[in-house]
C-alpha positions in Angstrom: -10.8 20.4 -9.6 -9.3 17.7 -11.8 -6.0 18.0 -9.9 -7.6 18.1 -6.5 -9.7 15.0 -7.0 -6.8 13.2 -8.7 -4.5 13.9 -5.8 -7.1 12.8 -3.2 -7.6 9.6 -5.1 -3.9 8.8 -5.2 -3.5 9.5 -1.5 -6.5 7.3 -0.7 -5.0 4.4 -2.7 -1.6 4.8 -1.1 -3.1 4.8 2.4 -5.2 1.8 1.5 -2.1 -0.1 0.3 0.0 0.8 3.3 -2.7 -0.1 5.8 -4.3 -3.2 4.2 -4.0 -6.5 6.1 -1.4 -8.4 4.2 -2.1 -11.7 5.8 0.9 -11.8 8.2 2.4 -9.5 10.9 5.1 -7.4 9.3 5.6 -5.2 12.4 8.7 -5.6 14.5 10.1 -8.0 11.9 13.6 -7.8 10.4 15.1 -9.9 7.7 18.8 -10.8 7.5 19.3 -11.1 3.7 22.9 -12.3 3.8 22.2 -15.4 5.9 24.2 -17.7 3.5 27.4 -16.1 4.9 26.8 -18.2 8.1 27.3 -21.5 6.1 27.3 -24.5 8.4 27.0 -22.3 11.5 23.4 -21.3 10.6 21.7 -23.5 13.3 24.2 -22.4 16.0 23.6 -18.7 15.1 19.8 -19.2 15.3 20.1 -20.8 18.7 22.3 -18.0 20.0 19.9 -15.3 18.7 17.0 -17.0 20.3 18.7 -16.4 23.7 18.5 -12.6 23.3 15.7 -11.3 25.6 14.3 -8.9 22.9 14.0 -11.7 20.3 10.6 -13.4 20.1 11.5 -15.9 17.3 13.8 -16.5 14.4 13.1 -18.5 11.2 15.0 -19.5 8.1 13.7 -19.6 4.5 14.7 -19.4 0.9 12.2 -16.6 0.2 10.3 -13.9 2.2 7.3 -11.8 1.3 8.4 -9.1 -1.2 11.5 -11.1 -2.1 10.3 -14.1 -3.9 12.6 -15.8 -6.3 11.3 -19.3 -7.2 8.3 -19.7 -9.4 8.4 -23.5 -10.1 6.3 -25.9 -12.1 4.6 -28.8 -10.3 2.6 -31.8 -11.3 -0.5 -32.8 -9.3 -0.9 -36.5 -8.8 -3.6 -37.9 -11.1 -3.3 -34.9 -13.4 0.0 -35.6 -15.1 -0.8 -33.7 -18.3 -1.2 -30.4 -16.3 1.5 -28.1 -15.0 0.9 -25.9 -12.0 3.1 -22.9 -11.4 3.6 -21.9 -7.8 5.9 -19.6 -5.8 8.1 -21.9 -3.8 9.5 -21.2 -0.3 11.5 -23.8 1.6 11.2 -23.0 5.3 12.0 -24.3 8.8 9.6 -25.2 11.7 9.5 -21.6 13.0 8.6 -19.7 9.9 4.8 -19.5 10.0 4.9 -18.6 13.7 7.5 -15.9 13.1 5.3 -14.3 10.4 2.0 -14.9 12.2 0.5 -16.8 9.3 -2.7 -18.7 9.8 -3.4 -22.4 9.0 -7.1 -22.5 7.8 -7.1 -26.3 7.1 -4.9 -29.2 8.2 -1.8 -28.5 10.2 1.7 -27.0 9.9 5.1 -28.7 10.0 5.7 -30.4 13.3 9.0 -31.7 14.6 7.2 -34.7 16.2 6.3 -36.0 12.8 9.5 -37.5 11.2 7.7 -37.7 7.8 7.1 -33.9 7.7 10.3 -33.3 5.8 8.6 -34.8 2.8 5.2 -32.9 2.9 4.1 -29.4 1.9 1.7 -26.6 2.7 -0.1 -24.5 0.0 -2.1 -21.3 0.2 -5.8 -20.9 -0.4 -5.3 -19.6 -4.0 -3.6 -22.9 -4.9 -6.5 -24.9 -3.6 -9.0 -22.7 -5.4 -7.1 -22.3 -8.7 -6.2 -26.0 -9.1 -9.7 -27.2 -8.1 -8.5 -29.3 -5.1 -11.5 -30.5 -3.1 -9.7 -32.9 -0.6 -6.2 -31.9 0.6 -5.7 -35.4 2.0 -5.6 -36.7 -1.5 -3.6 -33.8 -3.0 0.1 -34.6 -3.8 2.4 -32.3 -5.7 5.5 -33.5 -7.4 8.5 -32.3 -9.4 10.9 -34.4 -11.5 14.3 -35.1 -10.1 17.6 -35.2 -12.2 16.6 -38.6 -13.6 13.2 -37.5 -14.6 11.4 -39.4 -11.9 8.6 -37.4 -10.2 8.7 -37.4 -6.4 5.3 -36.6 -4.9 4.8 -34.9 -1.6 1.6 -34.8 0.4 -0.3 -31.6 1.2 -0.9 -31.5 5.0 -2.3 -28.0 5.4 -3.6 -24.8 3.8 -2.2 -21.4 4.7 -4.5 -18.4 4.7 -3.8 -16.2 1.7 -1.1 -13.5 2.3 0.4 -10.8 0.1 3.8 -11.9 -1.0 3.9 -9.3 -3.8 2.7 -5.7 -4.3 -1.0 -5.1 -4.2 -0.7 -4.4 -7.9 -0.9 -8.1 -8.4 -3.4 -10.8 -7.3 -2.3 -13.4 -4.8 -1.0 -16.3 -6.7 -0.5 -20.0 -5.8 2.2 -20.5 -3.2 3.8 -23.7 -1.8 5.8 -24.2 1.4 8.2 -27.1 1.6 10.4 -28.1 4.5 14.1 -27.5 4.0 16.0 -30.4 5.3 19.4 -28.6 5.5 20.1 -25.3 7.3 21.4 -23.3 4.3 18.8 -20.5 4.0 19.1 -17.3 2.1 17.1 -15.4 4.6 16.7 -15.3 8.4 13.6 -13.5 9.7 13.7 -12.3 13.3 10.6 -11.2 15.2 11.5 -8.5 17.8 9.7 -7.3 20.9 8.3 -3.8 20.8 10.9 -2.5 23.4 14.6 -1.7 22.9 14.8 -2.2 19.2 18.2 -0.7 18.9 19.7 -2.7 21.8 18.3 -6.0 20.4 19.6 -5.4 16.9 23.0 -4.4 18.4 23.1 -7.7 20.3 22.2 -9.6 17.0 25.1 -7.8 15.3 27.5 -8.8 18.0 26.5 -12.4 17.7 26.8 -12.1 13.9 30.3 -10.9 14.2 31.2 -14.0 16.3 29.9 -16.3 13.6 31.2 -14.6 10.4 34.4 -13.0 9.1 34.4 -9.7 7.2 30.7 -10.0 6.5 28.7 -7.0 7.9 25.1 -7.8 9.0 22.7 -6.8 6.2 19.1 -6.5 7.3 15.9 -4.6 6.7 12.5 -4.0 8.3 9.7 -5.9 6.5 7.2 -3.1 6.9 9.6 -0.5 5.4 10.4 -2.9 2.6 6.7 -3.2 1.8 6.3 0.6 1.9 9.2 0.9 -0.6 7.1 -1.1 -3.1 4.9 2.0 -3.5 7.7 4.6 -3.6 6.8 5.5 -7.2 3.1 6.1 -6.3 4.3 8.3 -3.4 6.5 10.3 -5.7 3.7 10.8 -8.2 1.4 11.9 -5.4 3.9 14.4 -4.2 4.3 15.8 -7.7 0.5 16.0 -8.0 0.4 18.0 -4.8 3.0 20.5 -6.2 1.2 20.9 -9.5 -2.1 21.2 -7.7 -0.8 24.0 -5.5 0.6 25.8 -8.5 -2.6 25.4 -10.5 -4.7 26.6 -7.6 -2.4 29.6 -7.1 -2.7 30.6 -10.7 -6.4 30.0 -10.8 -6.8 32.0 -7.6 -4.9 34.9 -9.2 -7.1 34.8 -12.2 -10.3 34.6 -10.1 -9.1 37.5 -8.0 -8.6 39.6 -11.1 -11.9 38.6 -12.6 -13.7 39.5 -9.3 -11.9 42.8 -9.2 -13.0 43.6 -12.8 -16.6 42.5 -11.9 -16.7 44.7 -8.8 -15.3 47.6 -10.8 -18.1 47.2 -13.4 -20.8 46.9 -10.7 -19.7 49.6 -8.3 -22.7 51.8 -9.0 -25.0 48.8 -8.7 -23.4 48.1 -5.2 -24.1 51.7 -4.2 -27.7 51.5 -5.4 -28.2 48.2 -3.5 -26.8 49.8 -0.3 -28.9 52.9 -0.7 -32.0 50.7 -1.1 -31.2 49.0 2.2 -29.3 45.9 1.1 -26.9 44.5 3.7 -23.2 43.7 3.1 -24.1 40.0 3.3 -26.8 40.4 0.7 -24.4 42.2 -1.7 -21.7 39.5 -1.0 -24.2 36.7 -1.9 -25.4 38.5 -5.0 -21.9 38.9 -6.5 -20.3 35.7 -5.2 -23.1 33.3 -6.3 -22.1 33.8 -9.9 -18.6 32.5 -9.2 -20.0 29.6 -7.2 -22.4 28.7 -10.0 -19.6 28.7 -12.6 -17.3 26.5 -10.4 -20.2 24.1 -9.8 -20.8 23.9 -13.6 -17.1 23.2 -14.1 -17.2 20.5 -11.5 -20.0 18.7 -13.4 -17.9 18.8 -16.5 -14.7 17.6 -14.7 -16.3 14.8 -12.8 -16.8 12.4 -15.7 -13.3 13.2 -17.0 -11.6 12.5 -13.6 -13.8 9.4 -13.1 -12.4 7.9 -16.3 -8.7 9.0 -15.7 -8.7 7.9 -12.0 -10.4 4.6 -12.9 -7.7 3.9 -15.5 -4.9 4.7 -13.0 -6.5 2.4 -10.4 -6.6 -0.4 -12.8 -2.8 -0.7 -12.2 -3.7 -2.2 -8.8 -5.5 -5.5 -8.4 -6.5 -4.5 -4.9 -7.8 -0.9 -5.0 -10.2 1.6 -3.5 -13.6 2.2 -5.1 -14.2 5.6 -6.7 -17.0 6.7 -4.4 -18.6 10.1 -4.1 -16.3 11.2 -1.2 -13.4 12.3 -3.4 -15.6 14.2 -5.8 -17.6 16.0 -3.2 -14.4 16.8 -1.3 -12.7 18.1 -4.5 -15.7 20.4 -5.1 -15.8 21.6 -1.5 -12.1 22.4 -1.5 -12.4 24.3 -4.9 -15.4 26.3 -3.6 -13.6 27.0 -0.3 -10.5 28.4 -2.2 -12.7 30.4 -4.5 -14.7 32.0 -1.6 -11.5 32.9 0.2 -10.1 34.4 -3.0 -13.1 36.7 -3.8 -14.2 37.5 -0.3 -11.8 40.3 0.4 -12.5 42.2 -2.9 -16.3 41.9 -2.6 -16.5 42.8 1.1 -14.2 45.8 0.5 -16.5 47.1 -2.2 -19.6 46.3 -0.2 -18.4 48.4 2.7 -17.7 51.6 0.7 -20.0 54.5 1.4 -22.9 54.3 -1.1 -22.6 58.1 -1.8 -19.0 57.5 -3.0 -20.1 54.4 -5.0 -22.9 56.3 -6.8 -20.4 59.0 -7.9 -18.1 56.3 -9.4 -17.6 56.5 -13.2 
């Protein structure tokens, strides 16, 4: 029962992580993670890729969800004695649209505003954690090489999105506009049809713009799934051990049932002679096993509740340990037990009572 409930809990958590809304659309989205090979041809490459019918949009950035590399310290104007750490991503105009991210307050970068190259966006966590009440008065800054702090205005708030594993809470995040076109990543949103053909066309364009640099890309949804590969492996191992444990337990239960039936052969004969039905004899013998399994479940439940709870503490975003897994575990255990003992009990119950009464 411990293994059954534990395995069910693991699979529920994995399913929850894989299906949870991450705050952006990761479907049909590929990331080219060797974009710096384009050098000064970055903009021309983007324009060429936009012309492919199967491409919805393309965006450049210095980081992407799951591949964050800049956790920088900032100063908030008027609070010079405090340092605010934020994941930093320098992006172009098309980034938020490509990822389907939502602006909950203010606006995003806009080409029609010449000053937007010196502003920023932050996520909801940054607003909450740093106690910002009015974004129009919020200005973040970093010191330059001379030590002078250059402040940039917050123009919008991005709805929280998961840029790391669900093991971690969503931290503060800042988007700045990248004035040059040297990005580490290019994210390409594809239409749902003709994936292979579209990617082949992107590869052909890539070859025209680079020399001896094969296109390196990955699907964002697959990349997020890889974050939980260890949990998947653990769940698979738990299934294997559960099957072995159930098999061994079933063998033992079958042997115990056979011994019990042997010991009660005459009793079975007397019950049949007195008019008891096969179903009545089955219930009389099997209820003892069912009662024992139910008692074992009552003992196991607090133990697995503690162990599963400790395992789930590894994840900031997690399922709740409701009654479903515990009831399902007991039901599966009872079902396996009933299947194991049924053949032996029914066989004994169908023996001619005259033959049972002669049994020594």
